[in-house]
C-alpha positions as YAML, in Angstrom:
chain: A
units: angstrom
residues:
- id: 1
  name: MET
  ca: [-3.56, 30.17, -9.99]
- id: 2
  name: LEU
  ca: [-1.68, 26.95, -9.43]
- id: 3
  name: ILE
  ca: [-3.85, 25.91, -6.44]
- id: 4
  name: CYS
  ca: [-7.21, 26.18, -8.20]
- id: 5
  name: GLY
  ca: [-6.01, 23.65, -10.79]
- id: 6
  name: ALA
  ca: [-4.55, 21.12, -8.28]
- id: 7
  name: ASP
  ca: [-6.24, 17.95, -7.20]
- id: 8
  name: LEU
  ca: [-3.43, 17.03, -4.72]
- id: 9
  name: TRP
  ca: [-0.87, 19.31, -3.05]
- id: 10
  name: LEU
  ca: [2.41, 17.47, -2.98]
- id: 11
  name: ASN
  ca: [5.17, 18.71, -0.54]
- id: 12
  name: THR
  ca: [8.37, 16.91, -0.05]
- id: 13
  name: PRO
  ca: [10.77, 18.81, 2.28]
- id: 14
  name: ARG
  ca: [13.42, 17.03, 4.20]
- id: 15
  name: LYS
  ca: [12.79, 16.84, 7.93]
- id: 16
  name: PRO
  ca: [12.98, 19.31, 9.80]
- id: 17
  name: GLU
  ca: [13.31, 21.81, 7.01]
- id: 18
  name: GLU
  ca: [9.56, 22.67, 6.32]
- id: 19
  name: ALA
  ca: [9.29, 26.36, 6.44]
- id: 20
  name: SER
  ca: [5.79, 27.57, 7.37]
- id: 21
  name: GLY
  ca: [3.66, 25.37, 5.17]
- id: 22
  name: THR
  ca: [1.27, 28.23, 4.13]
- id: 23
  name: SER
  ca: [0.92, 26.89, 0.51]
- id: 24
  name: GLY
  ca: [-0.42, 23.69, 1.94]
- id: 25
  name: MET
  ca: [-2.77, 25.54, 4.29]
- id: 26
  name: LYS
  ca: [-3.88, 27.62, 1.24]
- id: 27
  name: ALA
  ca: [-4.58, 24.52, -0.82]
- id: 28
  name: ALA
  ca: [-6.64, 23.10, 2.18]
- id: 29
  name: HIS
  ca: [-8.76, 26.31, 2.08]
- id: 30
  name: ASN
  ca: [-9.43, 25.54, -1.60]
- id: 31
  name: GLY
  ca: [-10.36, 21.76, -0.89]
- id: 32
  name: VAL
  ca: [-7.02, 20.39, -2.08]
- id: 33
  name: PRO
  ca: [-5.87, 17.51, 0.10]
- id: 34
  name: SER
  ca: [-2.13, 17.17, 0.79]
- id: 35
  name: LEU
  ca: [0.47, 14.51, 0.53]
- id: 36
  name: SER
  ca: [3.45, 15.55, 2.53]
- id: 37
  name: ILE
  ca: [6.24, 14.85, 4.98]
- id: 38
  name: LEU
  ca: [4.92, 14.93, 8.62]
- id: 39
  name: ASP
  ca: [6.69, 18.18, 9.34]
- id: 40
  name: GLY
  ca: [5.57, 21.72, 10.13]
- id: 41
  name: TRP
  ca: [1.83, 22.32, 10.02]
- id: 42
  name: TRP
  ca: [1.22, 18.95, 8.33]
- id: 43
  name: LEU
  ca: [2.28, 17.13, 11.59]
- id: 44
  name: GLU
  ca: [-0.82, 18.70, 13.13]
- id: 45
  name: GLY
  ca: [-3.07, 18.71, 9.96]
- id: 46
  name: CYS
  ca: [-2.69, 15.34, 8.56]
- id: 47
  name: ILE
  ca: [-5.50, 12.92, 9.35]
- id: 48
  name: GLU
  ca: [-4.60, 10.02, 7.25]
- id: 49
  name: GLY
  ca: [-7.14, 9.36, 4.47]
- id: 50
  name: ILE
  ca: [-9.34, 12.03, 5.92]
- id: 51
  name: THR
  ca: [-7.48, 15.39, 5.16]
- id: 52
  name: GLY
  ca: [-4.81, 13.93, 3.12]
- id: 53
  name: TRP
  ca: [-1.87, 11.49, 3.43]
- id: 54
  name: ALA
  ca: [1.57, 11.44, 5.05]
- id: 55
  name: ILE
  ca: [4.80, 10.32, 3.51]
- id: 56
  name: ASP
  ca: [6.42, 8.06, 6.11]
- id: 57
  name: SER
  ca: [9.89, 9.53, 6.62]
- id: 58
  name: PRO
  ca: [12.56, 8.50, 9.14]
- id: 59
  name: GLY
  ca: [14.05, 11.99, 9.07]
- id: 60
  name: ASP
  ca: [17.52, 10.44, 8.72]
- id: 61
  name: ALA
  ca: [19.36, 12.48, 5.92]
- id: 62
  name: GLU
  ca: [21.36, 9.29, 4.73]
- id: 63
  name: THR
  ca: [18.34, 7.02, 4.27]
- id: 64
  name: SER
  ca: [15.30, 9.38, 4.02]
- id: 65
  name: ASP
  ca: [15.30, 10.12, 0.34]
- id: 66
  name: LYS
  ca: [14.93, 6.39, -0.78]
- id: 67
  name: GLN
  ca: [12.39, 5.70, 2.00]
- id: 68
  name: ASP
  ca: [10.54, 8.99, 1.43]
- id: 69
  name: SER
  ca: [10.24, 8.25, -2.32]
- id: 70
  name: ALA
  ca: [9.15, 4.66, -1.74]
- id: 71
  name: SER
  ca: [6.43, 5.80, 0.69]
- id: 72
  name: LEU
  ca: [5.39, 8.58, -1.78]
- id: 73
  name: TYR
  ca: [4.88, 6.13, -4.64]
- id: 74
  name: ASP
  ca: [3.26, 3.50, -2.26]
- id: 75
  name: LYS
  ca: [0.69, 6.19, -1.12]
- id: 76
  name: LEU
  ca: [-0.03, 7.22, -4.71]
- id: 77
  name: GLU
  ca: [-0.50, 3.62, -5.93]
- id: 78
  name: SER
  ca: [-2.40, 2.16, -3.00]
- id: 79
  name: ALA
  ca: [-4.53, 4.96, -1.66]
- id: 80
  name: ILE
  ca: [-4.57, 8.29, -3.63]
- id: 81
  name: ILE
  ca: [-4.91, 7.13, -7.25]
- id: 82
  name: PRO
  ca: [-7.47, 4.57, -6.57]
- id: 83
  name: ALA
  ca: [-9.57, 7.08, -4.51]
- id: 84
  name: TYR
  ca: [-9.41, 9.81, -7.17]
- id: 85
  name: TYR
  ca: [-10.24, 7.51, -10.10]
- id: 86
  name: MET
  ca: [-12.45, 4.69, -8.55]
- id: 87
  name: ASN
  ca: [-14.11, 6.19, -5.44]
- id: 88
  name: ARG
  ca: [-14.98, 9.86, -6.47]
- id: 89
  name: ASP
  ca: [-17.48, 10.24, -3.62]
- id: 90
  name: ASN
  ca: [-14.65, 9.41, -1.19]
- id: 91
  name: TRP
  ca: [-12.27, 11.79, -2.84]
- id: 92
  name: ILE
  ca: [-14.93, 14.57, -2.54]
- id: 93
  name: ASN
  ca: [-15.26, 13.78, 1.15]
- id: 94
  name: ILE
  ca: [-11.59, 14.16, 1.65]
- id: 95
  name: MET
  ca: [-11.74, 17.54, -0.18]
- id: 96
  name: ARG
  ca: [-14.54, 18.51, 2.11]
- id: 97
  name: HIS
  ca: [-12.69, 17.39, 5.33]
- id: 98
  name: SER
  ca: [-9.53, 19.27, 4.09]
- id: 99
  name: ILE
  ca: [-11.77, 22.55, 4.17]
- id: 100
  name: ALA
  ca: [-13.77, 21.57, 7.33]
- id: 101
  name: VAL
  ca: [-10.91, 20.43, 9.42]
- id: 102
  name: ASN
  ca: [-7.67, 22.08, 8.11]
- id: 103
  name: ALA
  ca: [-9.08, 25.39, 6.84]
- id: 104
  name: SER
  ca: [-11.04, 25.97, 10.01]
- id: 105
  name: PHE
  ca: [-7.99, 25.41, 12.15]
- id: 106
  name: PHE
  ca: [-5.19, 26.87, 10.12]
- id: 107
  name: ASN
  ca: [-6.29, 30.44, 9.46]
- id: 108
  name: THR
  ca: [-5.46, 34.01, 10.73]
- id: 109
  name: HIS
  ca: [-7.75, 33.68, 13.65]
- id: 110
  name: ARG
  ca: [-5.20, 31.12, 15.08]
- id: 111
  name: TRP
  ca: [-2.38, 33.37, 14.36]
- id: 112
  name: PHE
  ca: [-4.06, 36.46, 15.91]
- id: 113
  name: SER
  ca: [-4.89, 34.50, 19.10]
- id: 114
  name: ASN
  ca: [-1.39, 33.41, 19.55]
- id: 115
  name: MET
  ca: [-0.13, 37.05, 19.50]
- id: 116
  name: SER
  ca: [-1.61, 38.14, 22.75]
...
């Protein structure tokens, strides 16, 4: 129920603590772009400004919280909010790419093919 009402999937784990990322993958299947740390599945799934956005994180525990926070707010202010409110056609294209690129790649077919 949470995903169907989301316009952006925000995920902020500390590197390298991303678990499996299945919630972000499920969001992609529903056309919800992500904003996340480049860790776990998002390291492979993020195409900046196409399927979502990356929070630039050094991964250094001592400095990463401040830098992650600054990057998160910068992406929101400079890219995400303007796209959502001022360029709706672009936002819809990002939603479509989220489905076309990430949903087609991150699915159970990939999981089953890796089992053999």
